[in-house]
Structure formats: C-alpha cells, structure tokens
Backbone bond lengths (Angstrom), bond angles and torsions (degrees), N, CA, C in turn:
res aa  C-N    CA-C-N  psi(-1)  N-CA   C-N-CA  omega(-1)  CA-C   N-CA-C  phi
1 M - - - 1.481 - - 1.494 114.17 -
2 T 1.425 116.10 -41.84 1.457 119.33 178.62 1.472 113.32 -57.42
3 T 1.357 118.96 -54.63 1.360 123.31 -178.93 1.501 113.44 -57.92
4 F 1.390 119.13 -38.70 1.395 124.70 177.64 1.458 111.80 -63.69
5 I 1.296 121.62 -44.04 1.424 122.92 177.60 1.476 110.39 -67.86
6 E 1.369 118.11 -42.27 1.440 117.02 179.35 1.559 112.31 -63.61
7 E 1.363 117.32 -30.70 1.470 118.04 177.70 1.521 110.85 -66.67
8 L 1.466 113.40 -38.40 1.479 117.07 179.54 1.488 106.26 -66.65
9 S 1.225 125.56 -40.96 1.437 126.06 -179.24 1.489 116.57 -65.42
10 L 1.394 114.77 -34.95 1.441 122.94 174.40 1.506 110.54 -62.74
11 N 1.336 115.63 -40.91 1.473 121.13 179.76 1.555 110.89 -72.90
12 A 1.345 115.97 -35.69 1.472 119.22 -169.29 1.558 105.52 -79.29
13 W 1.324 118.61 -32.10 1.496 115.35 179.58 1.524 106.02 -119.48
14 A 1.356 112.96 98.13 1.496 120.72 -168.21 1.598 107.45 -72.09
15 S 1.268 111.37 150.13 1.497 120.06 164.07 1.529 105.71 -95.76
16 L 1.348 115.87 167.11 1.467 118.80 174.29 1.466 115.76 -92.91
17 Q 1.323 114.20 -20.09 1.556 121.68 172.06 1.489 108.57 -144.36
18 T 1.368 113.14 140.42 1.458 122.61 -178.48 1.510 108.61 -135.41
19 V 1.344 113.20 136.59 1.501 123.11 170.75 1.440 108.57 -125.31
20 M 1.385 112.47 126.97 1.457 124.57 175.70 1.555 105.68 -87.70
21 Y 1.381 115.79 127.43 1.467 115.74 179.06 1.461 112.06 -145.51
22 D 1.371 117.41 98.17 1.430 122.57 175.32 1.610 113.33 53.35
23 G 1.277 110.78 51.08 1.467 119.57 -177.73 1.413 117.62 81.35
24 W 1.222 123.48 -2.55 1.446 131.60 177.50 1.555 112.39 -101.18
25 I 1.262 114.93 132.73 1.512 121.02 -179.79 1.574 106.25 -103.77
26 I 1.350 117.37 116.66 1.354 120.53 -170.92 1.608 103.21 -114.28
27 R 1.349 111.13 124.28 1.518 116.65 -167.26 1.550 109.87 -121.41
28 F 1.323 115.02 145.49 1.445 125.78 -179.05 1.518 114.81 -136.10
29 A 1.291 117.68 132.73 1.436 120.20 175.06 1.567 112.89 -151.98
30 G 1.234 114.28 48.87 1.460 121.17 178.90 1.524 114.77 60.70
31 G 1.292 116.00 21.28 1.467 118.85 173.56 1.522 115.13 91.24
32 Y 1.428 114.28 -6.78 1.517 116.09 179.58 1.437 110.40 -79.74
33 T 1.268 118.03 116.76 1.480 132.08 179.27 1.544 109.27 68.40
34 K 1.389 112.96 144.79 1.460 121.41 173.24 1.483 112.82 -66.01
35 R 1.324 114.94 -37.26 1.489 119.98 -179.02 1.550 111.50 -53.83
36 A 1.385 119.06 -38.82 1.443 120.50 -178.06 1.453 112.78 -94.80
37 N 1.350 118.95 -4.73 1.440 121.54 -177.56 1.511 110.99 -131.35
38 S 1.236 115.33 68.06 1.516 121.58 -174.92 1.551 113.32 -161.83
39 V 1.300 112.05 153.16 1.432 116.49 171.47 1.540 117.10 -82.56
40 N 1.352 115.50 128.08 1.413 121.23 -172.56 1.610 107.27 -110.74
41 P 1.304 117.50 95.02 1.538 118.93 -172.37 1.530 109.65 -91.24
42 L 1.338 113.76 77.69 1.435 123.84 -171.39 1.522 118.41 -90.05
43 Y 1.355 111.18 -29.41 1.511 118.16 -171.41 1.575 115.02 -115.39
44 P 1.221 120.55 159.57 1.471 123.11 -177.82 1.549 112.34 -59.76
45 S 1.364 110.95 139.67 1.508 120.59 -175.49 1.481 111.99 -111.34
46 T 1.310 114.84 155.33 1.470 118.96 177.21 1.553 109.86 -120.54
47 L 1.313 121.29 -23.23 1.423 123.22 -176.57 1.475 115.85 -79.78
48 D 1.267 123.73 161.77 1.349 126.14 174.34 1.460 114.65 -59.18
49 L 1.384 113.10 132.64 1.556 117.58 -172.04 1.497 112.10 -63.22
50 G 1.362 118.33 -46.76 1.477 120.00 170.58 1.485 121.20 -50.89
51 E 1.389 110.28 -40.05 1.474 119.35 178.37 1.594 110.33 -67.29
52 K 1.372 113.56 -39.49 1.525 117.17 -179.09 1.572 109.88 -65.75
53 I 1.349 114.84 -45.30 1.435 120.25 -176.79 1.461 110.74 -58.22
54 H 1.406 113.54 -45.04 1.488 118.93 -178.62 1.486 112.48 -63.16
55 F 1.399 114.05 -37.09 1.475 119.92 -179.73 1.511 108.94 -62.41
56 C 1.306 117.90 -44.94 1.482 122.71 -174.84 1.646 106.68 -70.90
57 E 1.317 116.83 -43.15 1.372 117.67 175.20 1.592 114.71 -53.84
58 S 1.326 114.16 -41.09 1.372 118.80 178.38 1.496 117.05 -64.30
59 M 1.446 111.38 -37.92 1.526 114.09 177.12 1.455 114.26 -68.27
60 Y 1.297 119.02 -36.35 1.490 119.84 -177.66 1.500 108.38 -76.81
61 Q 1.299 118.74 -38.75 1.488 120.02 173.93 1.488 117.46 -62.88
62 D 1.351 115.35 -32.63 1.478 118.75 173.90 1.532 109.94 -66.74
63 K 1.291 121.19 -31.89 1.435 126.10 173.59 1.473 117.59 -86.51
64 K 1.393 114.27 2.55 1.492 120.52 178.66 1.615 109.99 57.29
65 L 1.334 111.77 41.79 1.518 118.19 179.04 1.604 104.40 -120.44
66 P 1.332 112.23 156.48 1.497 118.86 177.56 1.576 106.61 -64.12
67 V 1.250 117.71 156.49 1.490 121.71 178.17 1.538 102.07 -97.81
68 V 1.269 113.64 120.30 1.505 121.85 -176.23 1.452 111.64 -133.38
69 F 1.386 117.58 130.36 1.388 123.99 177.50 1.609 107.71 -118.42
70 K 1.338 114.42 138.06 1.510 116.18 178.21 1.548 106.53 -100.49
71 I 1.329 113.30 129.33 1.454 117.16 -175.32 1.514 110.22 -115.83
72 T 1.350 116.52 114.33 1.444 122.93 179.49 1.605 108.59 -116.77
73 P 1.287 118.70 176.83 1.428 123.32 175.05 1.538 110.71 -63.87
74 A 1.347 120.79 -18.37 1.457 127.46 -178.42 1.533 111.94 -90.45
75 V 1.257 117.63 5.77 1.553 120.53 -166.82 1.502 105.94 -62.60
76 Y 1.364 113.55 146.10 1.491 120.73 172.06 1.553 108.13 -129.30
77 P 1.317 116.18 129.90 1.387 128.10 -3.23 1.508 115.30 -77.73
78 A 1.277 122.89 164.63 1.451 121.59 -172.67 1.512 114.94 -62.83
79 N 1.355 118.81 -19.79 1.478 120.24 -178.86 1.462 111.19 -98.83
80 L 1.293 120.34 17.31 1.494 120.61 -178.28 1.505 113.96 -64.30
81 D 1.386 117.50 -38.88 1.429 118.66 179.17 1.504 112.18 -60.00
82 E 1.420 115.43 -44.39 1.371 119.35 -178.84 1.621 111.70 -64.24
83 E 1.324 110.76 -38.94 1.438 114.41 -177.81 1.585 110.54 -66.39
84 L 1.353 116.32 -41.45 1.467 119.65 -179.28 1.556 106.79 -64.76
85 S 1.285 118.71 -43.82 1.562 123.02 -179.81 1.539 105.88 -54.43
86 A 1.308 118.39 -55.17 1.458 123.73 179.47 1.529 114.34 -53.48
87 N 1.307 113.59 -26.89 1.412 117.40 -179.57 1.518 116.84 -98.95
88 G 1.447 113.10 17.98 1.402 121.70 174.58 1.491 118.09 87.10
89 Y 1.379 118.68 7.96 1.438 121.67 172.57 1.483 113.85 -74.20
90 Q 1.311 116.89 132.63 1.477 123.73 -174.73 1.541 112.42 -93.22
91 K 1.320 119.46 142.22 1.450 119.16 179.85 1.585 106.34 -83.74
92 D 1.384 109.99 143.19 1.447 113.35 -170.66 1.585 109.58 -151.34
93 S 1.244 117.44 147.21 1.436 124.74 168.66 1.578 112.04 56.92
94 A 1.325 114.14 53.01 1.483 117.61 176.48 1.547 111.31 -61.11
95 T 1.347 113.09 133.21 1.538 117.55 -168.69 1.589 107.98 -137.70
96 S 1.322 110.94 139.88 1.436 117.50 167.88 1.465 117.85 -95.95
97 V 1.373 116.41 130.45 1.358 127.31 -179.21 1.532 108.88 -95.85
98 Q 1.322 120.73 117.81 1.455 120.83 -174.45 1.474 115.46 -129.46
99 V 1.331 116.02 149.44 1.487 123.52 -175.22 1.451 111.29 -129.17
100 M 1.360 116.05 162.62 1.425 119.98 168.96 1.501 110.89 -155.17
101 E 1.323 116.18 155.09 1.462 123.03 177.38 1.600 103.26 -84.29
102 L 1.404 115.64 140.17 1.360 119.45 175.61 1.387 116.79 -97.01
103 D 1.382 122.22 -17.60 1.456 123.87 -173.60 1.554 109.16 -58.12
104 P 1.331 120.18 -47.56 1.447 120.24 -172.13 1.506 112.28 -80.29
105 V 1.403 117.31 -6.02 1.435 118.05 -178.55 1.511 117.57 -95.82
106 N 1.311 114.85 133.83 1.486 119.56 -177.93 1.533 106.42 -98.76
107 V 1.212 116.31 98.99 1.496 121.63 179.40 1.578 107.89 -122.40
108 Q 1.305 115.36 155.06 1.475 122.90 179.00 1.491 108.71 -152.39
109 V 1.321 112.81 162.41 1.424 117.73 174.53 1.564 108.11 -79.88
110 T 1.364 113.94 122.61 1.416 121.66 -173.51 1.578 114.12 -126.17
111 G 1.245 116.55 158.62 1.426 120.39 175.80 1.507 114.20 70.19
112 Q 1.264 120.68 -161.48 1.505 124.22 -178.30 1.519 107.89 -87.65
113 I 1.282 114.01 70.03 1.475 122.23 -178.53 1.490 114.99 -92.81
114 C 1.329 120.54 131.09 1.410 125.21 172.07 1.470 110.14 -113.20
115 L 1.389 118.72 120.65 1.513 122.10 177.12 1.601 106.40 -115.24
116 Q 1.351 114.72 128.25 1.422 119.47 176.18 1.466 109.12 -139.13
117 E 1.330 115.86 143.60 1.485 119.98 -177.37 1.445 115.03 -92.24
118 D 1.383 117.11 -1.54 1.443 122.00 176.00 1.482 109.92 -119.34
119 L 1.315 118.30 141.41 1.417 121.65 -176.97 1.490 108.49 -72.45
120 S 1.297 116.01 130.00 1.532 125.63 175.81 1.522 112.21 -104.58
121 D 1.312 115.87 156.06 1.487 117.03 177.43 1.531 108.28 -67.83
122 E 1.393 116.36 -28.45 1.392 113.60 -174.63 1.558 109.65 -72.03
123 W 1.401 115.13 -41.80 1.564 117.80 176.34 1.419 110.26 -53.26
124 L 1.347 114.61 -52.47 1.560 121.37 -175.52 1.523 108.95 -56.47
125 E 1.363 115.29 -44.37 1.449 114.15 -179.35 1.488 114.65 -66.99
126 D 1.353 116.48 -44.94 1.400 117.58 174.73 1.597 115.84 -56.21
127 F 1.335 113.69 -46.15 1.438 115.42 176.85 1.565 113.42 -58.43
128 C 1.387 116.50 -50.13 1.395 122.57 177.64 1.546 111.41 -51.19
129 R 1.367 115.53 -48.26 1.419 121.98 -179.82 1.653 113.69 -56.89
130 M 1.297 112.88 -45.21 1.526 117.74 -177.59 1.426 110.01 -82.20
131 S 1.246 126.62 -23.91 1.504 126.65 176.88 1.505 114.40 -103.19
132 A 1.264 116.20 4.30 1.466 124.25 173.02 1.539 109.47 55.71
133 V 1.318 113.49 46.27 1.487 116.05 176.45 1.509 108.45 -75.31
134 S 1.273 119.29 133.35 1.517 125.99 -175.72 1.506 108.62 -71.10
135 E 1.377 115.49 155.26 1.401 122.44 -175.54 1.592 109.16 -57.78
136 P 1.370 118.06 -46.27 1.461 118.67 178.52 1.527 119.52 -54.45
137 N 1.452 110.33 -29.94 1.435 114.34 -177.43 1.523 115.59 -92.67
138 R 1.306 117.40 -2.75 1.471 118.34 -177.64 1.527 115.89 -69.70
139 E 1.330 114.48 -35.45 1.498 114.39 176.15 1.553 113.23 -71.30
140 T 1.414 110.87 -33.61 1.527 114.59 175.70 1.587 108.26 -58.85
141 L 1.413 112.09 -48.45 1.389 116.36 -176.01 1.536 111.17 -57.05
142 R 1.317 118.02 -46.49 1.412 126.65 173.53 1.425 115.06 -46.43
143 Q 1.359 113.11 -47.32 1.481 118.19 -177.44 1.516 109.64 -70.09
144 I 1.338 115.71 -37.11 1.435 118.97 -179.90 1.564 111.73 -57.67
145 L 1.401 107.57 -51.01 1.519 116.21 -175.25 1.543 110.66 -67.51
146 T 1.247 118.08 -30.84 1.512 117.69 -178.20 1.525 108.21 -86.63
147 T 1.280 120.95 -4.80 1.507 121.14 176.94 1.523 111.65 -96.92
148 I 1.334 119.46 -2.07 1.451 120.16 -179.36 1.579 109.84 -68.02
149 V 1.301 120.08 130.75 1.356 126.89 -172.46 1.527 112.02 -91.99
150 P 1.362 115.68 -49.47 1.565 118.10 -176.68 1.549 107.50 -62.95
151 R 1.369 118.47 155.12 1.422 122.46 176.56 1.580 110.35 -55.10
152 H 1.304 119.48 143.75 1.341 124.16 -172.78 1.549 115.38 -156.98
153 C 1.294 119.52 158.98 1.445 120.42 -178.18 1.552 105.37 -140.50
154 F 1.293 109.11 145.40 1.517 125.80 176.88 1.466 108.92 -102.49
155 V 1.305 121.60 117.48 1.470 124.74 -169.48 1.493 107.28 -119.64
156 S 1.320 117.11 136.22 1.489 125.37 171.98 1.448 114.34 -134.65
157 L 1.266 118.14 148.87 1.412 125.63 178.17 1.478 113.47 -118.81
158 Q 1.320 118.58 130.47 1.465 119.49 -176.03 1.558 108.07 -112.22
159 S 1.292 109.97 158.24 1.447 122.00 170.95 1.517 110.77 -143.28
160 D 1.352 115.93 120.90 1.564 116.52 -175.19 1.530 112.57 56.37
161 G 1.299 117.46 32.70 1.504 120.06 175.40 1.546 113.13 86.64
162 K 1.299 116.41 -1.19 1.556 119.42 -178.99 1.380 109.19 -109.05
163 V 1.280 123.51 136.65 1.463 126.68 171.35 1.565 111.19 -72.06
164 I 1.253 116.02 117.02 1.462 120.19 178.76 1.390 119.23 -109.54
165 A 1.330 118.29 -5.73 1.502 124.36 178.66 1.441 109.50 -160.11
166 C 1.410 116.59 148.26 1.447 118.37 178.27 1.525 107.07 -159.76
167 G 1.338 114.78 161.70 1.371 121.18 -177.47 1.514 111.34 -164.09
168 L 1.349 115.13 177.00 1.410 120.34 177.82 1.574 115.01 -129.72
169 G 1.299 114.53 135.89 1.478 118.42 179.99 1.451 107.46 -115.36
170 V 1.398 121.58 135.02 1.454 122.73 176.25 1.463 109.30 -128.38
171 L 1.347 114.99 126.79 1.490 123.54 -169.09 1.570 108.20 -106.89
172 Q 1.310 118.14 124.16 1.397 126.69 172.88 1.543 112.34 -153.29
173 S 1.321 122.03 137.46 1.416 131.25 174.16 1.517 108.60 45.91
174 A 1.368 115.99 55.54 1.471 127.26 178.36 1.511 112.62 53.20
175 H 1.360 118.70 29.77 1.447 124.33 174.71 1.560 107.30 -127.07
176 I 1.392 113.81 128.10 1.459 119.93 174.61 1.463 108.03 -102.29
177 G 1.360 116.91 119.57 1.469 123.02 177.85 1.580 110.85 -94.78
178 L 1.220 115.04 139.35 1.451 122.23 176.30 1.485 114.33 -105.91
179 F 1.309 115.31 122.07 1.563 122.34 -176.91 1.459 110.97 -133.93
180 D 1.367 116.24 155.25 1.406 124.42 174.60 1.510 116.91 49.70
181 I 1.408 112.61 43.18 1.359 119.70 174.56 1.551 112.39 -76.33
182 V 1.381 117.80 119.27 1.419 116.78 -179.04 1.534 107.88 -146.41
183 T 1.357 109.37 145.47 1.498 114.55 172.22 1.517 111.62 -122.85
184 D 1.303 115.59 142.25 1.494 118.38 175.83 1.527 110.69 -48.88
185 S 1.288 110.41 136.47 1.522 114.48 -176.08 1.503 114.88 -60.00
186 T 1.255 118.87 -25.10 1.498 123.75 179.80 1.536 116.04 -82.42
187 F 1.380 109.65 -4.60 1.519 116.43 -175.06 1.468 108.60 -123.66
188 R 1.192 126.11 14.21 1.472 129.90 -178.91 1.523 111.57 -76.75
189 R 1.365 110.19 151.96 1.500 119.01 176.44 1.629 107.09 66.88
190 R 1.294 120.14 38.35 1.380 120.76 179.07 1.567 106.40 -131.71
191 G 1.284 122.26 5.32 1.371 129.54 174.12 1.565 113.96 96.83
192 Y 1.289 114.44 -4.25 1.484 119.79 179.24 1.534 115.44 -56.92
193 G 1.312 110.58 -40.52 1.505 116.87 -177.32 1.552 108.47 -64.47
194 Q 1.373 115.53 -39.99 1.474 116.81 177.79 1.415 115.03 -67.39
195 Q 1.360 119.10 -36.72 1.404 120.29 171.62 1.475 117.44 -60.71
196 L 1.271 116.87 -36.41 1.505 125.01 179.56 1.503 105.40 -67.10
197 V 1.354 117.48 -53.89 1.462 121.79 -174.34 1.498 109.83 -59.86
198 E 1.338 120.04 -48.78 1.478 125.04 177.47 1.538 113.17 -61.59
199 S 1.368 120.15 -30.35 1.419 119.35 174.01 1.561 111.16 -71.38
200 I 1.325 117.14 -36.03 1.428 116.95 175.53 1.560 112.36 -66.81
201 L 1.339 115.09 -40.88 1.418 119.62 179.25 1.680 108.32 -63.18
202 A 1.356 111.57 -42.48 1.561 112.17 175.10 1.444 113.70 -58.89
203 W 1.338 116.85 -44.93 1.497 117.04 178.08 1.499 111.05 -62.56
204 G 1.355 121.29 -35.66 1.392 123.52 174.15 1.588 112.04 -60.54
205 K 1.326 116.33 -46.48 1.468 120.66 179.35 1.492 112.16 -60.73
206 Q 1.246 113.46 -45.04 1.459 120.64 179.23 1.552 111.01 -56.05
207 N 1.357 114.60 -32.26 1.394 119.57 -175.31 1.585 109.12 -106.55
208 K 1.316 115.42 32.87 1.589 125.78 170.41 1.474 111.97 71.03
209 A 1.232 121.41 22.78 1.501 121.01 172.58 1.572 108.21 -73.42
210 E 1.345 116.76 135.99 1.455 121.69 178.19 1.518 111.40 -108.07
211 K 1.280 117.97 -16.87 1.502 120.34 176.08 1.495 109.63 -142.46
212 A 1.399 111.08 163.38 1.501 117.04 -179.94 1.482 103.58 -128.28
213 Y 1.329 117.89 155.02 1.435 126.17 175.08 1.548 113.99 -144.45
214 L 1.243 120.85 153.61 1.499 126.44 177.02 1.427 109.83 -155.40
215 Q 1.356 114.77 167.08 1.466 121.79 169.61 1.506 108.24 -122.03
216 V 1.345 114.82 133.57 1.531 116.50 178.30 1.524 105.32 -138.62
217 M 1.404 112.24 134.23 1.410 118.67 -179.90 1.495 112.04 -65.30
218 L 1.325 116.69 143.00 1.485 122.84 -176.76 1.559 113.02 -69.93
219 N 1.345 114.38 -14.26 1.457 116.92 178.67 1.524 114.21 -94.90
220 N 1.479 111.32 25.78 1.452 113.41 -175.34 1.571 102.18 -129.28
221 P 1.274 118.63 79.48 1.442 121.54 -174.62 1.631 112.37 -60.73
222 P 1.395 116.49 -42.20 1.509 115.50 -179.62 1.574 110.29 -59.28
223 A 1.298 121.21 -40.77 1.428 126.07 176.70 1.567 110.33 -63.52
224 L 1.259 115.76 -50.80 1.446 121.43 178.50 1.533 110.82 -54.20
225 H 1.409 117.50 -44.96 1.477 119.47 177.57 1.513 113.79 -65.11
226 L 1.315 114.08 -40.33 1.511 120.01 176.27 1.492 113.55 -54.56
227 Y 1.360 113.30 -49.09 1.549 119.38 -169.64 1.546 103.90 -74.34
228 E 1.331 118.24 -34.72 1.428 119.04 177.63 1.603 112.55 -62.49
229 K 1.323 109.17 -41.21 1.491 114.89 -179.87 1.607 112.14 -65.20
230 I 1.348 112.04 -36.89 1.511 116.54 179.51 1.525 111.10 -67.03
231 G 1.394 113.67 -33.25 1.537 119.86 179.71 1.540 116.13 127.73
232 F 1.336 113.78 9.99 1.498 115.52 177.44 1.539 109.89 -78.10
233 R 1.242 114.96 145.37 1.524 120.88 176.75 1.519 104.49 -131.42
234 E 1.358 114.12 145.86 1.468 125.79 179.16 1.519 108.46 -62.19
235 K 1.343 113.90 135.35 1.492 124.47 171.71 1.477 111.61 -101.86
236 Y 1.381 112.91 -49.57 1.421 116.49 174.63 1.546 105.09 -163.11
237 Q 1.403 114.41 -178.37 1.378 120.70 -179.75 1.523 107.86 -121.27
238 Y 1.414 119.35 158.44 1.397 120.88 164.51 1.490 107.60 -144.03
239 W 1.294 113.53 169.07 1.577 120.45 177.33 1.457 104.29 -151.11
240 Y 1.357 113.97 177.82 1.412 121.81 179.98 1.512 108.58 -118.76
241 R 1.336 114.79 151.16 1.450 122.56 169.22 1.431 111.47 -108.32
242 V 1.342 123.86 122.20 1.426 127.14 -172.14 1.482 111.67 -121.68
243 K 1.398 113.67 133.16 1.428 116.86 179.85 1.472 109.87 -82.09
244 P 1.367 120.34 121.61 1.480 121.88 -178.84 1.460 115.39 -57.72
C-alpha cells in the first residue's frame, strides 16, 4: 500500500525533470517544494549505497539545490535513513499520510464552489496569494500544475465574491488525492476548509473514486483535526532527510 500511494503522489504532484537511477526516482523542479525536488528510493537497488548517495548529491549540487531524500516505510534499502543520519542529514517535515473509504461517506459540492479541470490564471493567483508563494516560484508552480497527467480538478470556494479557499484534487486508479488545500488566514476555523475538502471528495465520487488520500504535516494540529473529523485515518508517516 505504501508504494502504491507514493506512486499516486508522484504522478499527482509532477516534477519538471526526473532521473531514474537503480530503483531511485530523482526529481527536480527548480527547488519549489521538497515533494518535487527529492530522491524517492522506492524500489530495490543493486549498486553500493555510498556510491548512490554520492551520485545524488552531485546531481543536486550541480543544480545548486539542497540534497533531499524522502523516507517512507517502503524505502530501499531499509537502512537508508540511518545511513543518511550518520552522514549528517537532518530530519525535516514529518508528515502523516492518511486515507479514507468514500463509499460510506455522504459528501456533496456545497456553498459557492467552482470546480474546473483546467488551470486558470485566477486559481493560480488566489492560491499564491493565500499560500504566500513568492514571485520567482509562481512560474515553477504553474509548470508543475500544467504537467499533471492524471485527471484533476482545481477547486475554489467563494464568500461575498472573494475566493477564500482553494485546493487540488487528482484522480487515478479509483483514488482521489487532495493537494494544496489552503484557506485565507482571515477565514479559518469557520468550516470553509471542510466544505472545500468535501467538494473535492464529492467530485472524486462522481468520477468513480472509491478512496481518498492526502498528506498533512504533523506540526499542523488544525488540519489534522479537520481531516480526522471528515474521516481520514493515518496509514503511515514519512519525512525528509536534508543535507545542511
């Protein structure tokens, strides 16, 4: 299950460049988000571990990017996390991966919701405003979002004509993934985030999704509480190892 969800996530959040290296997936996207700029060691390896780490370090250093490894329960080899720690890599961004069954859940598109399957300038602008995406990263984000291959929808929620929450749903293999869920800071804790999430789940169900999944950082108690309330349950955790 871990590898399956990780594969869905890799497809849902595209990198701009990818190198396959002895079972490891090495991703680059100009440094915007660790998800798109990290080594994903998901499959069995044959080469010497020290040699592989050095190879990855050289690639990221050549691009003047931080060296980042994503550590999941499916990591290969199993001792990679310990090896990286011994070599000075620091643990960062501990995250809970959560799933839920959609069949018993009654969700529907509610409120002033707009769902669109093509990225618009307006959605991108609203997301960047609420997530404080810097100007240099906006074009990279646009490229990532327009590179997504599986079917997907960009969702926004309005109040009094202003977009106050938005998010992304990506559908593959009867699973709807939730990404980039954000609510305007002045409108949080009013139920808008739940409306947005349930609208994405409803879109997924309408398009034959049977399960949903998401990733939420462990240092975000309000989001953890929201997703538990909706019905998500933790499947596993992951974190990153970052070279200082």
